[in-house]
C-alpha positions as CSV (number, residue, x, y, z in Angstrom):
1,M,2.1,-7.2,-21.2
2,S,-1.0,-7.2,-18.7
3,S,-4.0,-9.4,-19.8
4,F,-7.9,-8.3,-20.0
5,H,-9.6,-8.3,-16.5
6,P,-13.3,-8.6,-17.4
7,L,-14.2,-7.4,-14.0
8,A,-12.2,-4.2,-14.3
9,L,-14.5,-3.4,-16.9
10,L,-17.3,-4.2,-15.5
11,N,-16.5,-2.1,-12.6
12,A,-15.7,0.8,-14.6
13,L,-19.1,0.8,-16.2
14,V,-21.3,0.3,-12.8
15,Y,-19.0,3.4,-11.7
16,A,-20.1,5.5,-15.4
17,I,-23.8,4.4,-15.1
18,L,-23.8,5.4,-11.0
19,G,-22.0,8.7,-11.2
20,I,-24.2,9.5,-14.6
21,V,-27.4,8.4,-12.7
22,I,-26.1,10.9,-9.2
23,F,-25.3,13.6,-11.6
24,V,-29.1,13.5,-13.4
25,V,-30.4,13.3,-9.9
26,A,-28.9,15.9,-8.2
27,F,-29.8,18.2,-11.3
28,I,-32.9,17.5,-11.2
29,A,-32.9,18.7,-7.3
30,I,-31.1,21.9,-8.2
31,D,-33.8,22.5,-11.0
32,K,-36.4,21.8,-8.7
33,A,-34.8,24.5,-6.0
34,T,-35.0,27.3,-8.3
35,P,-37.7,29.2,-8.3
36,R,-38.0,29.1,-12.5
37,D,-37.5,26.1,-15.1
38,L,-33.7,26.4,-15.9
39,W,-33.7,24.6,-19.2
40,G,-36.9,26.7,-20.3
41,E,-35.3,29.8,-19.1
42,I,-31.8,29.2,-21.2
43,V,-33.6,27.5,-24.3
44,E,-37.1,30.0,-24.6
45,G,-35.5,33.2,-22.8
46,K,-32.4,32.6,-24.3
47,N,-30.5,33.5,-21.2
48,I,-26.8,33.1,-21.9
49,A,-25.6,34.2,-18.3
50,L,-27.9,31.8,-16.4
51,A,-26.1,28.9,-19.0
52,I,-23.1,29.6,-18.4
53,I,-23.5,29.4,-14.2
54,V,-25.8,26.1,-15.1
55,G,-22.6,24.8,-17.4
56,F,-20.4,25.5,-14.2
57,M,-22.7,24.2,-11.8
58,S,-22.8,21.2,-13.7
59,L,-18.9,21.0,-13.8
60,G,-19.2,21.1,-9.9
61,I,-21.2,18.7,-9.4
62,A,-19.5,16.4,-11.5
63,I,-15.7,17.1,-10.0
64,I,-17.9,16.1,-6.7
65,I,-19.4,13.0,-8.6
66,A,-15.8,11.8,-10.0
67,A,-13.9,12.3,-6.1
68,A,-16.5,10.4,-4.4
69,V,-16.5,7.7,-7.3
70,H,-12.8,7.5,-7.1
71,C,-12.3,6.8,-3.3
């Protein structure tokens, strides 16, 4: 059996937090670049098509960040 390495856990936590921060910053930047408020349009306007687009955009950003952190 392999032993527990606290440094490996610390690395995983640092990369997870870094990935979340980068994701939030990228999402805010894209939200500011669009002409309307994305969250308001989805929640208040009940725009399902925009919600699907934003969901796929979020998945794309997450995949890019995961690939960059994994290297």
